[in-house]
N, C-alpha and C positions, 0 to 999 in steps of 0.2 A: 920244521916246527913240530913239536910233540904235543898232540892233542888227545885228551881223554874225553870221550863221549859217555855220559852217564844216563841210564834210563832203566826202568823196572823190567820191561819186556823187550826182547830183541828177537831177531829172526832165529828160528823159522816161525815164530808167532806172527800172525798177519793182522795188522791194523795200520791206519794211516800214519800213526806216530812211528811205528817200527820201520815202515817202508821209507818214510822221510829220513830217518837216521841212517838206514842202510845206504840209500842213494847218496846222501851227503858224505858219509864216511868213505865210500868207494871213490867218490870224486876227489876228496881231499887226498886219498892215498895215490890216485893217479897223478895228482899234481906234485907229488914228492914229499908229502907230509907223513909223519908216523902217527897212525891213528889206533887207539885202543878203546874198545867199547867195554864198559863195566856194566854188568846187568845181572839178572837173576837166572839161576838154573831152574826155571819154572817146571821143566820136565827133567826128572833125574836121569833120563836116558841120554840127555845132551852132554857133550864133553864140557868139562870145566874150562879148558883152554883150547882155543881154536884159532885158525887163521883162514879168513874167507875173503878171497880176491884182494889180498894185500892188507886186510884189516884184522888186527888182533882182537879176539873176543875173550873176555874173562867173565865166566858165569859163576856166581856164588850160590852155594846150596841153600835151599829154602827150608827153614825149620818149621814154619807155620804160615797159615794164610788168614787174612782178615778181609772178608769180602773179596775184592779183586786185588787187594794189596798182599804183599809178602813180607815175612820177617826173616832176615838173613844175618845171623850173628857174625859171620865172617866178612860182612860187607864193609864195616868201618875200618878194620885193619888194612884191607886191600885198598880201599879208597885212599888211605894215608900213604901207602906205599906208592901207588900210581901218581898221586898228587906231587910227591917229592920229585918224581922223574919228569913231570909234565911242564910244558910251557904255558898251557892254558887248559882250564877245566870248562867243559861245555855240558850243562845240565839240561835235561828235557823234562818239563813238568806237564801234567801233575805227577808228583813223585814224593813219597813219604821221606825218602832218605836224602833229599836234596840239601836241606839246611846243613847237615853234617859235612857233606862234601864241600859246600860253599865256605863253611867255617875253616876247613882245612886249607882252602885256597887263600883265605884271608891271613891265616897264621903264617903260611909259607910265602906270602907276597906274590901269589900266582893269580893272573887275571881269571875272573869267573864270569862266564856268559850263561845266561839262562834263556832258553827258548820255551815260551809258553804256548803249548799246542791247543789247549782247550780247557774250559772249566770242567770240574768234576761234578757230576750229578748222578749219584747212585739211585737205584729204584727206591720207591717209598718204603718206609719202615723206620722205627725208632733207632735200631742199631745202625742202619745205613746213614741216618742223619748225623749220628755221632761220628761215624767214620768221615763223612763229609767235613765236619767241623775240624776234626784233627788234621786232615790233609790240607784243608784251607789254611789252617794255622801254620803248618809246615811250609806251605807255599809262600805265605807272607814273610816268614823268617828268611827263606831262601832268596826272595826278591830283594829284601833289604841288604842281604850280605853280598849280592851279586854286583858286578861292576856295570853290566849292561843287560837289558831285557829285550828279547827279540820276539816279534810276532809276524804273521803273514800279511795283514792288511791293517791300515789305520781304522777302517770301519770296525773291525773286531776289537781293536785296541781301545777305542773310545767307548764301546758298549760293555766290555768286560770289567766287572768290579775290581778284579785283580790288576789288569793291565792299565786301566785308566788312571790309577794313582801314580804311574810312572811317565805319563804323557810328556810332561815338561821337565823330566829329570833324566831318564836314561832309556827310553823306549826307542827301538830301532825296527824298521820294516825291511824284511828281506823276503823276496819271493821264494816259495817252497820249491824243492826239486822234483821235477816230473819227467819221467822217461818211460818209453815202452820198448820191449824187445823187438828185434827185427822179425819179420814174418814174410811168408811168400804166398802167392795165390793158391798154392797147394795146401798150405795151412788153413786158409779160409775155406777152401772147398771141403777139407776134411772136417772142419768144425761144423759146417752146414750139413754135411751128411750125417755126422754123429748125432746131431740134434734134430734132424729131419726138417730143416728149414726150407720153405719154398719162397713164394713171392709175397707172403703175408707181412704186415707191418710188425716190426720187432721193437719192443720197449726193453731197455736194460736197466738193471739196478745192481750195484756192486757194493756189498757191505756184509759184515758178519751179522748174524741175527741177534741184534741187541736192541733193547727198548728205545734207546735214544735215536735209532735210525729211522723210525717212523714207517716201517714196512707196511703196517696196517693201513696207512693212508693210501698207499698205492693199491692195496688189495680192495679197499672200498671204492677207489676210483675206477677200477677195472670194469665193472658192469656198465658204467656210464660210457667209457671209451668204446666198449663193445657194441653199443647202440649204433655208432657210426662206422666202426671197424670191427665187425663181428668175428673175423678170423685173427685178430691181433693176438700176439703172444708176448709174454714177459719172460725174460731170461734173468734169473737172479744168481749172480756169481758171488761167492763168499761162504764162509763156514756157517753152517746152520745146525750143527749137532755138537753136543758136549762143550758148550761155551760156558766158561766159568762165570757164575753169577747171573746167567740168563735162562736158567732152566724153566722158571715159571712163565717167562715171556714166550718161550718156544711152545710151551704147552697151550698157552692162550691162543696162539696163532694157528696151531695145528688143524683145527676144524676148517679154518678159512683156506689153508693150503689144500686140504682135501676137497673142499667145495669147488675150487678153481683149478684143479689139477690138470685139466685139459688145456689150460691157457697160461698157467703160472708154473714155471719149471725151476726148481732149486738145483743148481749145478755144483755147489760146493766150491772150494778154493780152486782157482785156475791161475796159472802163471806162465811165464815164458811166451813163446809164439802163440800159444792157445789164447792167452789173454788179449794179445793184439788182434787176433782173428775175431774174438768176441766183439770187440769194439767195431771192427770192420763190418759186422753183420747188423749193427743197430741202426734204427731210424731215429731213436730218441733215448736219452738217458735221464733217469729220474733221481733226484736227491731230495727225499721228503723228510729230512731230519726234523726232530722235534725240539731240541734244546741246545744250549751253548756248549755241550760236549762236542759238537761239530763246529769247527771254526773256519772251514774253507771248502773242503771236499776236493782232494787231489784228483779224484776220478773225473771231475768235470773237465780238467785240462787234458787228461788222457783221452776223453771222448772227443773234445774239440780238435785235438791233433789228428783225429780220424774223421773230421768233417761231420761229427754227430752233434746236433743241437741238444741242449739240456733244459729240462724243466726242474728248476731248483726252488727250494723254499726261501722265504724272505729273512732268514736268520742273519744277523750281522756276520760278515765274513763269508758265509756260504753264498750269499747273493752276489758277491763281488765278481766271480768269473763271468757270469752272464751279464752283469751290469757293465763291466769294463769292456767286454767284447761285443755285446749285443747278440750273442750267439745262443739265444734261447728265450725262455720266459721265466719270470719270477712270480711265485704265488704265495699267498698267505700260509703261515705255518699251520699244519694240521687240517687244512681245508681240502678235503678230497674232491669236492665239486670243482673248485678252482684248478686243482691239479689235473683233473680229467679234461677240463676245457683247454688247459695249456698243452697237454699231450696231443689232443685232437688238432689244435692249431698247428703244432709243429709237424704232425704227420701229414697234414694237408699241404704245407708249404715248406718242406724241409730245406730246399735249396735256397730259399730267401734268408735263412738264418746262417748260412755257411760263410765263413770268413777266411782270412789268411792263416792257414794252419801252421805255416812255417814261422810266422812272427809269434804266434801263440806259443809254439814249442820252444823257440829260442829264448823267450822271456823267462821260461821256467826250467831251463836247462840245468841239470845238477852241477855242471862245471861253473855256470854263472853264479849259482847259489853258493858254491864253495868259495869262489873268488870274493864274493861279498862278505862271507864270514871271515876269511883270512884278512881282508882289509880291516875289519872290525877288531880282530884279535891283535893285529899289528899296532893299531892305534892305542889299544889298551896297554900293550907292552911299552909304548913310547910315552904314555901318560898324556896323550893329546885329545882324548875323547871328551866330547860334550854331548848333552842330551840332544836327540834329533828324532822327530816323529814324522818327517815328510816321507811320502812314498817314493820309491825309486823311479827314475825317468822311464824305465821300461813300462810301467803302468800307464804313464801318459801316452806312450806310443800305442798301447792297446786302445785307449779311449779315442785317439785320433783315427785309428783304423775303423772303430765302430762308427764314428761320426761320418767318415768318408763313405762307408757303405750305406749309411742312412740317407745320404744325399743322392746316391745313384739310383 
């Protein structure tokens, strides 16, 4: 099957969305499908044409930027060319260019699947509100032109204004792909030595420094946690410099980072075995996101695969990994006191939160995600698809595991 994946940013850009598409694309390629990613050449130093682990990547030059969006004059003609060759078009929203690609699929009679990763909510400002409205209008049009809409959980689907309109029509739930690179005890030891880790409790957070991630909630919680665990340290993995559209946010947090520099450490992007070693050193992971631009938090599953409990906010979708597995605590959004209490509870009783990491990992295996998408693509090709919003059986198995541990 020839599959075209379409999104605005792709690797080496780091975000939950780009990592999702990378993992899915590589899994599809391993299963024998021909996968092409159509995206932006957001960095002019990146090649326009590339092949990465069996996945073809086509990057279109950027003529101008509008907030975090990009304008690409060559995108439309390339989308038409690739759509003619494709068996299915797979769009990843939010994305300004999605309606045009979906329309090409309609004209050519090619199935169009739209995966909605999160709502768009730019920082405050009249211009950003206008951008929000334009992108939301484009999302609406793309949704109507698509044959199926996919999201991660029913929880997020029922609470998202965009997704909820498709609940009884064409919304499908597919677990997101999660995997971590192999690592050795030597990798863990090297990581611990690099960051001078001893026997103190370690809190992790992994995200780029963006306003919606709620990093300030953890910073405000830290002094409260230190009252019980005075030598606690926070390791923050993820880009924190030169992030498009987040310059003002970074400047606002800079004094707090300076204030807590002995206990809060910005690591920058880490990947490969070092990322796996990072999780192996944690006692608790925090996901303090503030709004619906966060719809799940793939990092929660990565942590759980390494027996690390999670303190997650109660946003729809984001609360689901902890709710389904029982492997952590869920706290009110933007409540730093509740977050501090949850962290302390986890640090006191880490082992009580640990679950079957193998079952959690297999539920979110990229190969299983790819199989679910291929089944959906094939049904569309055969014209057999009807709307379905039930969650996959794998989620029921996680809940059964949670209940079993609760009885023990």
